C-alpha positions as CSV (number, residue, x, y, z in Angstrom):
1,M,0.0,0.0,0.0
2,L,2.7,2.5,1.0
3,K,4.8,1.6,-2.1
4,R,1.8,2.3,-4.3
5,I,1.2,5.7,-2.7
6,K,4.9,6.5,-3.0
7,D,5.0,5.5,-6.7
8,S,1.9,7.7,-7.5
9,I,3.5,10.7,-5.8
10,F,6.8,10.2,-7.6
11,D,4.9,10.0,-11.0
12,I,3.2,13.3,-10.3
13,L,6.4,15.0,-9.3
14,R,8.3,13.8,-12.4
15,Q,5.6,15.2,-14.7
16,A,5.8,18.7,-13.1
17,D,7.5,21.6,-14.8
18,W,9.7,22.6,-11.9
19,L,11.1,25.7,-13.6
20,L,7.7,27.2,-14.1
21,L,6.6,26.1,-10.6
22,C,9.6,27.7,-8.9
23,L,9.2,31.0,-10.8
24,C,5.5,31.1,-9.8
25,C,6.3,30.3,-6.1
26,G,9.1,32.9,-6.1
27,A,6.7,35.6,-7.4
28,A,4.1,34.6,-4.8
29,L,6.6,34.8,-2.0
30,F,7.7,38.2,-3.2
31,G,4.0,39.2,-3.0
32,L,3.8,38.0,0.5
33,V,6.8,40.2,1.5
34,M,5.3,43.2,-0.2
35,I,1.9,42.7,1.5
36,A,3.5,42.4,4.9
37,S,5.6,45.5,4.4
38,A,2.7,47.6,3.1
39,T,0.5,47.0,6.1
40,N,0.8,47.5,9.8
41,F,1.9,44.6,12.0
42,L,-1.5,44.0,13.6
43,N,-3.3,43.5,10.3
44,S,-0.7,42.1,8.0
45,W,-0.7,38.6,9.3
46,K,-4.3,38.0,8.3
47,M,-3.6,39.1,4.8
48,V,-0.5,37.1,4.7
49,I,-2.4,34.0,5.8
50,V,-5.0,34.5,3.1
51,Q,-2.3,34.9,0.4
52,A,-0.4,31.9,1.7
53,C,-3.5,29.7,1.5
54,A,-4.1,30.9,-2.0
55,I,-0.6,29.9,-2.9
56,V,-1.0,26.4,-1.4
57,L,-4.3,26.0,-3.3
58,G,-2.7,27.2,-6.6
59,V,0.1,24.7,-6.2
60,G,-2.4,21.9,-5.5
61,I,-4.5,22.9,-8.6
62,Y,-1.3,22.8,-10.6
63,F,-0.5,19.2,-9.7
64,L,-4.2,18.2,-10.3
65,M,-4.1,19.8,-13.7
66,S,-0.9,17.9,-14.5
67,Q,-2.9,14.7,-14.3
68,I,-5.4,15.7,-17.0
69,D,-5.0,15.3,-20.7
70,L,-5.6,18.8,-21.8
71,T,-5.5,17.9,-25.4
72,E,-8.5,15.6,-25.0
73,A,-10.2,18.2,-22.7
74,A,-9.8,20.9,-25.3
75,K,-12.1,19.0,-27.6
76,R,-15.0,19.7,-25.3
77,W,-16.6,22.8,-23.9
78,K,-14.4,24.7,-21.5
79,W,-16.7,24.0,-18.6
80,L,-15.9,22.1,-15.4
81,L,-18.7,19.8,-14.2
82,G,-18.6,17.9,-11.0
83,F,-19.8,14.6,-12.5
84,G,-16.9,14.5,-14.9
85,I,-14.4,15.3,-12.2
86,M,-15.8,12.4,-10.1
87,F,-16.5,9.7,-12.8
88,G,-14.9,11.0,-16.0
89,G,-11.6,9.2,-15.7
90,A,-9.5,6.7,-13.9
91,G,-6.9,9.0,-12.6
92,A,-5.6,8.6,-9.0
93,L,-6.6,12.2,-8.0
94,I,-9.2,13.5,-10.4
95,G,-11.5,12.2,-13.1
96,G,-11.7,14.7,-16.0
97,F,-13.5,17.5,-17.7
98,D,-16.9,16.7,-19.2
99,P,-19.4,19.5,-19.7
100,F,-23.0,18.6,-20.0
101,V,-22.0,15.0,-19.3
102,L,-21.3,14.2,-22.9
103,G,-18.8,11.4,-22.3
104,D,-19.1,7.7,-22.5
105,Y,-19.7,6.2,-19.0
106,S,-20.7,2.7,-20.1
107,G,-17.7,1.3,-18.4
108,I,-18.8,2.4,-14.9
109,L,-22.5,1.6,-15.2
110,P,-23.8,-1.6,-13.6
111,E,-25.5,-4.0,-16.0
112,G,-29.0,-3.0,-17.0
113,V,-28.9,0.5,-15.3
114,P,-29.6,3.5,-17.6
115,F,-27.1,6.2,-17.5
116,F,-29.4,9.0,-16.4
117,A,-30.8,6.9,-13.5
118,F,-27.3,6.5,-12.3
119,F,-26.6,10.2,-12.9
120,I,-29.6,11.5,-10.9
121,F,-28.9,9.0,-8.1
122,Q,-25.3,10.4,-7.7
123,T,-26.7,14.0,-8.0
124,V,-28.7,13.5,-4.8
125,F,-25.6,12.5,-2.9
126,C,-23.8,15.6,-4.1
127,A,-26.8,17.8,-3.1
128,T,-26.8,16.2,0.4
129,A,-23.2,17.1,1.0
130,A,-23.9,20.7,0.2
131,T,-27.1,21.1,2.1
132,I,-25.6,19.6,5.3
133,V,-23.6,22.8,5.7
134,S,-26.6,25.1,5.6
135,G,-27.9,23.7,8.9
136,A,-24.7,24.5,10.9
137,M,-24.6,28.0,9.5
138,A,-28.3,28.7,9.8
139,E,-29.9,32.0,10.9
140,R,-26.9,34.2,10.2
141,T,-25.5,33.5,6.7
142,K,-26.0,35.7,3.7
143,F,-28.0,34.0,0.9
144,I,-25.4,34.9,-1.8
145,S,-22.7,33.3,0.4
146,Y,-24.8,30.2,0.7
147,C,-25.1,30.0,-3.1
148,I,-21.4,30.4,-3.6
149,Y,-20.1,27.8,-1.1
150,S,-22.8,25.3,-2.2
151,L,-21.6,25.7,-5.8
152,M,-18.0,25.2,-4.8
153,I,-18.8,22.1,-2.7
154,S,-20.8,20.6,-5.5
155,A,-18.4,21.4,-8.4
156,V,-15.0,20.9,-6.8
157,V,-14.7,19.8,-3.2
158,Y,-17.1,16.8,-3.1
159,P,-16.4,15.5,-6.7
160,I,-12.6,15.3,-6.1
161,S,-12.9,13.4,-2.7
162,G,-15.7,11.4,-4.2
163,H,-13.5,10.4,-7.1
164,W,-10.9,9.1,-4.6
165,I,-13.6,6.9,-3.0
166,W,-16.2,6.0,-5.7
167,G,-14.7,7.1,-9.0
168,G,-11.7,4.7,-9.1
169,G,-9.2,7.1,-7.4
170,W,-6.3,6.2,-5.1
171,L,-8.4,5.4,-2.0
172,A,-10.6,3.0,-4.1
173,Q,-7.5,1.3,-5.4
174,L,-6.2,0.8,-1.9
175,G,-9.5,-0.9,-0.9
176,F,-11.1,1.9,1.1
177,H,-14.8,0.9,1.8
178,D,-17.6,3.5,2.0
179,F,-20.7,1.8,0.7
180,A,-23.2,4.7,0.7
181,G,-21.3,7.8,1.9
182,S,-20.5,8.0,5.6
183,T,-17.2,9.7,4.5
184,A,-17.8,10.6,0.9
185,V,-21.0,12.5,1.6
186,H,-21.7,13.1,5.3
187,M,-18.2,13.6,6.7
188,V,-17.5,16.0,3.8
189,G,-20.5,18.0,4.8
190,G,-19.7,17.8,8.5
191,V,-16.1,19.0,8.1
192,A,-17.3,21.9,5.8
193,S,-19.9,22.7,8.5
194,L,-17.2,22.8,11.2
195,I,-15.1,25.3,9.2
196,G,-18.1,27.4,8.2
197,A,-19.6,27.6,11.6
198,K,-16.3,28.4,13.3
199,M,-15.5,31.2,10.8
200,L,-19.0,32.6,10.9
201,G,-19.3,32.9,14.6
202,P,-22.2,32.1,17.0
203,R,-25.7,33.6,16.7
204,I,-26.4,36.7,18.7
205,G,-27.2,35.8,22.3
206,K,-25.9,32.3,22.0
207,Y,-23.1,32.9,24.6
208,G,-23.2,35.1,27.6
209,K,-20.4,37.4,28.8
210,D,-19.1,34.6,30.9
211,G,-18.8,32.4,27.8
212,K,-21.4,30.0,28.9
213,P,-23.8,28.8,26.1
214,R,-27.4,29.7,26.2
215,A,-30.1,27.3,25.0
216,I,-32.0,28.6,21.9
217,L,-35.0,26.3,21.5
218,G,-36.2,25.2,18.1
219,H,-39.6,26.6,17.2
220,N,-41.4,23.4,16.3
221,L,-40.3,19.9,17.5
222,S,-43.3,18.3,15.7
223,I,-41.9,19.5,12.3
224,A,-38.5,18.3,13.4
225,A,-39.9,14.9,14.2
226,L,-41.6,14.7,10.8
227,G,-38.3,15.6,9.1
228,V,-36.5,12.9,11.0
229,F,-39.0,10.2,10.1
230,I,-38.9,11.3,6.4
231,L,-35.1,11.0,6.4
232,W,-35.3,7.7,8.2
233,F,-37.6,6.3,5.5
234,C,-35.7,7.8,2.6
235,W,-32.4,6.4,4.0
236,F,-33.5,3.0,2.8
237,G,-33.2,4.5,-0.7
238,F,-29.7,5.9,0.1
239,N,-28.3,2.7,1.5
240,G,-30.4,-0.1,0.0
241,C,-30.5,1.3,-3.5
242,S,-26.7,1.8,-3.5
243,T,-26.7,-1.8,-4.6
244,V,-27.8,0.0,-7.8
245,S,-29.5,-3.1,-9.1
246,M,-32.4,-5.1,-7.6
247,T,-32.3,-8.0,-10.0
248,G,-31.2,-11.5,-9.0
249,D,-31.5,-13.5,-5.8
250,E,-28.0,-12.4,-4.6
251,T,-28.7,-8.7,-5.0
252,L,-32.1,-9.0,-3.4
253,A,-30.6,-10.8,-0.4
254,A,-27.9,-8.1,-0.1
255,A,-30.5,-5.3,-0.3
256,G,-32.6,-7.0,2.5
257,S,-29.5,-7.3,4.7
258,I,-28.7,-3.6,4.1
259,F,-32.3,-2.6,5.0
260,C,-32.0,-4.5,8.3
261,T,-28.6,-3.1,9.3
262,T,-29.6,0.4,8.4
263,N,-32.8,0.3,10.5
264,M,-31.1,-1.5,13.4
265,A,-28.4,1.2,13.8
266,A,-30.9,4.0,13.7
267,A,-33.2,2.4,16.2
268,V,-30.5,1.4,18.6
269,A,-28.8,4.9,18.4
270,C,-32.2,6.5,19.1
271,V,-32.9,4.5,22.2
272,T,-29.3,4.7,23.5
273,T,-29.3,8.5,23.3
274,M,-32.8,8.7,24.9
275,M,-31.5,6.6,27.9
276,F,-28.2,8.4,28.1
277,T,-29.8,11.8,28.3
278,W,-32.5,10.5,30.7
279,I,-29.8,9.3,33.1
280,R,-27.7,12.4,32.7
281,F,-30.3,15.2,32.7
282,K,-33.1,13.4,34.6
283,K,-35.3,13.7,31.5
284,P,-35.0,12.2,27.9
285,D,-33.9,15.0,25.6
286,V,-36.3,14.9,22.6
287,S,-34.2,17.0,20.2
288,M,-31.0,15.0,21.0
289,T,-33.0,11.8,20.4
290,F,-34.0,13.0,17.0
291,N,-30.4,13.7,16.1
292,A,-29.4,10.3,17.4
293,A,-31.6,8.5,14.9
294,L,-29.8,10.5,12.1
295,G,-26.4,9.9,13.7
296,G,-27.1,6.1,13.7
297,L,-28.1,6.2,10.0
298,V,-25.0,8.2,9.1
299,A,-22.6,5.9,11.0
300,V,-23.9,2.6,9.5
301,T,-24.0,4.0,6.0
302,A,-20.3,3.2,5.3
303,G,-20.5,-0.5,6.2
304,C,-24.2,-1.4,6.0
305,D,-23.3,-4.0,3.4
306,M,-20.4,-5.6,5.3
307,V,-21.6,-5.6,9.0
308,S,-24.0,-8.1,10.6
309,V,-27.2,-7.0,12.3
310,G,-25.4,-7.3,15.6
311,G,-22.5,-5.2,14.3
312,A,-25.1,-2.6,13.2
313,A,-26.4,-2.5,16.8
314,V,-22.9,-1.9,18.1
315,I,-22.5,1.0,15.7
316,G,-25.9,2.4,16.9
317,I,-24.8,2.2,20.5
318,C,-21.5,4.0,19.8
319,A,-23.4,6.7,17.8
320,G,-26.0,7.1,20.5
321,I,-23.3,7.8,23.2
322,V,-20.8,9.8,21.1
323,L,-23.4,12.1,19.5
324,P,-24.6,14.0,22.7
325,L,-21.0,14.2,23.9
326,A,-19.9,15.7,20.6
327,V,-22.7,18.2,20.6
328,E,-21.7,19.4,24.1
329,F,-18.1,19.4,23.1
330,F,-18.5,21.7,20.2
331,D,-21.1,23.8,22.0
332,K,-19.4,24.2,25.4
333,V,-15.6,23.7,24.8
334,L,-14.9,24.8,21.2
335,K,-17.7,27.5,21.4
336,I,-18.9,26.6,17.9
337,D,-22.6,27.4,17.4
338,D,-24.2,24.6,15.4
339,P,-28.0,25.0,15.6
340,V,-28.9,21.6,14.3
341,G,-25.9,19.5,15.3
342,A,-24.7,18.9,11.8
343,I,-21.1,18.7,12.8
344,S,-21.7,16.0,15.3
345,V,-24.4,14.1,13.3
346,H,-22.6,14.1,9.9
347,G,-19.0,14.8,10.7
348,V,-18.3,12.9,13.9
349,C,-20.7,10.0,13.3
350,G,-19.6,9.7,9.6
351,A,-16.0,9.4,10.6
352,M,-16.8,7.0,13.5
353,G,-18.9,4.8,11.3
354,T,-16.2,4.6,8.6
355,L,-13.6,3.6,11.2
356,L,-16.0,1.0,12.9
357,T,-16.4,-0.6,9.5
358,G,-12.7,-1.5,9.6
359,L,-13.4,-3.2,12.9
360,L,-16.8,-4.8,12.4
361,A,-16.8,-5.8,8.8
362,V,-17.6,-9.5,8.5
363,D,-15.2,-9.9,5.6
364,G,-11.9,-8.3,6.5
365,G,-12.7,-6.5,9.8
366,L,-10.2,-6.6,12.7
367,F,-12.7,-8.2,15.1
368,Y,-13.4,-10.9,12.6
369,G,-9.8,-11.9,12.1
370,G,-9.1,-9.7,9.1
371,G,-6.1,-8.0,10.7
372,L,-5.2,-4.3,10.6
373,R,-5.2,-3.7,6.9
374,L,-8.8,-2.7,6.3
375,F,-8.9,-0.6,9.5
376,G,-5.6,1.1,8.6
377,I,-7.0,2.0,5.1
378,Q,-10.2,3.3,6.7
379,C,-8.1,5.5,9.0
380,L,-6.0,6.8,6.1
381,G,-9.1,7.6,4.0
382,V,-10.8,9.5,6.9
383,I,-7.7,11.6,7.7
384,C,-7.0,12.5,4.0
385,V,-10.6,13.5,3.3
386,I,-10.7,15.6,6.4
387,A,-7.5,17.4,5.4
388,W,-8.8,17.9,1.8
389,V,-12.1,19.4,2.9
390,A,-10.6,21.5,5.7
391,V,-8.0,23.1,3.5
392,T,-10.3,23.8,0.5
393,M,-13.3,25.0,2.6
394,T,-11.1,27.3,4.7
395,I,-9.9,29.0,1.5
396,I,-13.4,29.2,0.0
397,F,-14.9,30.7,3.2
398,L,-12.0,33.2,3.5
399,V,-12.5,34.3,-0.1
400,I,-16.2,34.7,0.5
401,K,-15.7,36.5,3.8
402,H,-13.3,39.1,2.2
403,T,-15.4,39.7,-0.9
404,V,-19.2,39.5,-0.7
405,G,-19.2,38.9,3.0
406,L,-20.2,35.7,4.9
407,R,-22.4,36.9,7.7
408,A,-25.6,39.0,7.6
409,S,-25.8,42.2,9.6
410,A,-27.0,42.2,13.2
411,K,-30.3,43.8,12.3
412,E,-31.0,41.3,9.5
413,E,-30.2,38.4,11.9
414,L,-32.4,39.7,14.7
415,E,-35.4,40.6,12.5
416,G,-35.1,37.6,10.3
417,L,-33.2,36.8,7.1
418,D,-36.4,36.0,5.3
419,I,-37.6,39.6,5.7
420,H,-34.4,41.2,4.4
421,E,-33.0,38.6,2.0
422,H,-36.3,37.5,0.4
423,G,-38.9,40.1,1.3
424,L,-41.1,37.5,3.1
425,P,-42.4,39.0,6.4
426,S,-45.0,36.2,6.7
427,A,-42.4,33.4,6.2
428,Y,-43.2,32.3,9.8
429,A,-46.8,33.2,10.2
430,D,-47.1,31.6,13.6
431,F,-44.5,34.1,15.0
432,M,-46.1,37.4,14.0
433,Q,-49.4,38.9,13.0
434,A,-50.1,39.4,9.3
435,T,-49.1,42.9,8.1
436,S,-51.5,43.1,5.2
437,V,-55.3,43.6,5.1
438,T,-57.1,41.5,2.6
439,A,-60.7,42.4,3.4
440,V,-62.6,45.6,3.9
441,A,-65.0,45.9,6.8
442,S,-68.7,46.6,6.1
443,D,-70.4,49.8,7.1
444,N,-72.1,48.3,10.2
445,A,-69.0,46.4,11.4
446,Y,-68.4,49.0,14.1
447,P,-71.8,50.2,15.4
448,E,-72.1,53.5,17.3
449,P,-72.6,53.3,21.1
450,V,-76.2,53.4,22.2
451,E,-77.2,56.7,23.9
452,L,-79.6,56.5,26.9
453,G,-82.7,58.6,26.7
454,A,-83.7,61.3,29.2
455,G,-86.1,59.0,31.0
456,S,-83.9,55.9,31.0
457,R,-83.2,54.2,34.4
458,R,-79.6,53.6,35.2
459,T,-78.6,50.4,37.1
460,T,-77.4,51.1,40.6
461,M,-73.9,50.2,41.7
462,D,-75.1,47.6,44.1
463,Q,-77.0,45.9,41.3
464,A,-74.2,46.1,38.8
465,V,-71.6,44.6,41.1
466,P,-73.2,41.7,43.0
467,V,-70.9,40.4,45.7
468,Q,-71.1,38.1,48.6
469,V,-69.7,39.3,51.9
470,V,-67.3,36.7,53.3
471,S,-65.4,38.8,55.8
472,G,-65.0,42.4,56.6
473,P,-67.4,45.1,57.9
474,S,-71.1,44.7,57.3
475,G,-73.8,47.3,56.5
476,I,-72.0,49.0,53.7
477,S,-73.0,49.6,50.1
478,A,-71.0,48.9,47.0
479,S,-70.5,52.6,46.3
480,D,-68.7,53.0,49.6
481,V,-66.2,50.2,49.2
482,K,-63.0,50.3,47.1
483,L,-62.3,47.6,44.5
484,T,-59.1,45.6,44.7
485,K,-57.7,43.8,41.7
486,V,-55.6,40.8,42.4
487,T,-53.5,39.5,39.5
488,I,-52.3,35.9,39.7
489,V,-49.9,34.3,37.2
490,C,-49.9,30.5,37.2
491,N,-48.9,27.5,35.1
492,Q,-51.6,26.3,32.7
493,A,-51.7,22.9,34.5
494,K,-52.6,24.6,37.8
495,F,-55.5,26.7,36.6
496,E,-58.2,24.2,37.8
497,D,-56.6,24.1,41.2
498,L,-56.7,27.9,41.3
499,K,-60.4,28.0,40.4
500,A,-61.2,25.6,43.1
501,A,-59.3,27.6,45.7
502,M,-61.0,30.8,44.7
503,N,-64.4,29.2,44.8
504,D,-63.8,28.0,48.3
505,I,-63.4,31.6,49.6
506,G,-66.4,32.9,47.6
507,V,-64.8,34.3,44.5
508,T,-66.9,33.2,41.5
509,G,-65.8,35.7,38.8
510,M,-62.4,36.1,37.1
511,T,-60.8,37.3,33.9
512,V,-58.3,34.8,32.3
513,T,-55.7,35.8,29.8
514,Q,-53.0,33.6,28.1
515,V,-49.6,35.3,28.5
516,L,-45.9,34.6,28.0
517,G,-43.7,34.7,31.0
518,C,-39.9,35.0,31.2
519,G,-38.1,32.4,33.3
520,I,-38.3,28.8,34.5
521,Q,-40.0,27.1,37.4
522,K,-38.3,27.6,40.7
523,G,-36.2,24.7,41.9
524,K,-36.3,23.0,38.6
525,T,-33.4,22.9,36.0
526,E,-34.3,22.2,32.4
527,Y,-31.9,21.2,29.7
528,Y,-32.1,21.5,25.9
529,R,-29.4,19.6,23.8
530,G,-27.3,19.4,27.0
531,I,-27.4,23.1,27.8
532,E,-29.1,24.4,30.9
533,M,-32.0,26.7,30.0
534,S,-32.1,30.1,31.7
535,M,-34.7,32.8,30.9
536,N,-37.1,31.8,28.2
537,L,-40.6,32.8,27.3
538,L,-43.0,30.2,28.5
539,P,-46.8,30.0,28.2
540,K,-48.7,31.1,31.4
541,I,-52.2,31.9,32.6
542,Q,-52.9,35.4,34.0
543,V,-55.9,35.6,36.2
544,D,-57.4,39.0,37.2
545,I,-59.8,39.0,40.1
546,V,-61.6,42.1,41.3
547,V,-63.1,42.0,44.8
548,S,-64.8,44.5,47.1
549,K,-66.6,42.8,50.0
550,V,-64.4,39.8,49.8
551,D,-61.3,40.4,51.8
552,P,-58.3,40.7,49.3
553,A,-56.1,39.2,52.0
554,L,-58.1,35.9,51.6
555,V,-57.5,35.9,47.8
556,V,-53.8,36.5,48.3
557,A,-53.5,33.9,51.0
558,A,-55.3,31.3,48.9
559,A,-53.0,32.1,45.9
560,E,-49.8,31.9,48.0
561,A,-51.0,28.6,49.5
562,G,-51.2,27.2,46.0
563,H,-47.7,28.6,45.2
564,F,-49.0,31.1,42.6
565,D,-47.4,34.5,41.9
566,C,-49.8,37.3,42.8
567,K,-50.0,41.0,43.3
568,E,-52.8,43.3,44.3
569,S,-53.7,46.9,43.3
570,S,-56.6,49.1,44.5
571,V,-59.1,50.8,42.2
572,Y,-61.5,53.2,43.9
573,R,-65.2,53.2,43.3
574,K,-65.1,56.8,42.2
575,Y,-63.7,55.6,38.9
576,W,-67.2,54.2,38.0
577,R,-69.2,57.2,39.4
578,R,-71.3,59.3,37.1
């Protein structure tokens, strides 16, 4: 294996034009010196680093281009298409140029599979790698920046590493195994997410002045659950259909086994994380459990065709434990704000699943007597893909940051990117009232108040405010007694208890309003994705009770006995006098 890698490197180096390469590098180094001398010391190092990264990228592109037959490429359109880079040749590092997918791919197609069926299947994998990044950089990234880095991932980053693994590149030649994309798809997206989220910075309010993370709750866990179940179901298409063909008894048996291992890993990971968070935080974390199902699916994707059902369960257990720890590590230690846990789900679980394939593969795994060869190749592949994605995405994000900008303004972030980026104030209608009026009220929609005639009889105060004397002085009229309003704020679940307590002391009327309160219940610590929740808006019930002849002290005492928050204010009867 090492000899093959060494021979490939020497072949590339022998083909290089070293005179041209040295002249270009010399000019680039001279540029670095000029940049450093033309700027002050505090700012020059950032510009020097950007320039140095560009030089490294340029040298890498030079060596990649040296592996392409430019004479053959010149016969086609001068376009660079990701599918051609990935599958358009048998080179060790890169496929080839193929605009509009005009080349002949019959040699890589399984028997009986139409080309465009294979093409669209691979396109979905490419799109998945790009969209993973959007979750980690959500709520604060410019839309134009999202479009640019998605283009670069789809056209360059993913196809090159994908060629190494699936296109006949050097990792495939060594025997690296990634059946449906734990490394090729998910880890690529996870590493890109890590670089992007770190460079972008956390959301406003995510970390306090003391550096401790604050929980920012998702707005709808029901929708999140629906998304997880859709992905879980569709994962059978990712993994099972990666057999490419469903004809023949052998293929059908393989597909059935893949379906079982895929489902086993997801289910076991889901239950493991639920129990893990239950023990650790005294309650099962729903959001983390959702992520665990995806983490188990990601982890088993590399070796779903080579591990047994028991091996898939082991992978699920590992994913279920590692995932919440990884989420906390990135959130609390590295201070990287990842709203959906994409780095942990796709990056960490993808790498872990690929490595576990080298241990648990029935054919060639270390635990099955296969030795260290497969495990060593899996480790080498994971390390090299991480390095490739980290370097290229760092350069891409730096270029975007210093050109069009990477992060939206604070105002756009706080008010909502949908409003400023897309002009959609009603994108989340459940968060705000509609700003447009679509109907016109009729003429009688707002009737005028009725005026009493000269001979009309007005209701007396004692008739208008019927009360029952429970305690206090007797022989008084309603017009001589002040009104006291008692406001009680309670949990929705305790409202019936409050009504019963008020009825016991003679209060039969109240005004109830649904409100939002800031804070959490006293003596109770809540967690969200492993982070202690502090001050959050929670639904409450506000009860307003106005009493006159009922002693307000009884109302307050009854409320305090039920552990309700209350306050009283006095409103004098003269407010209602004519």
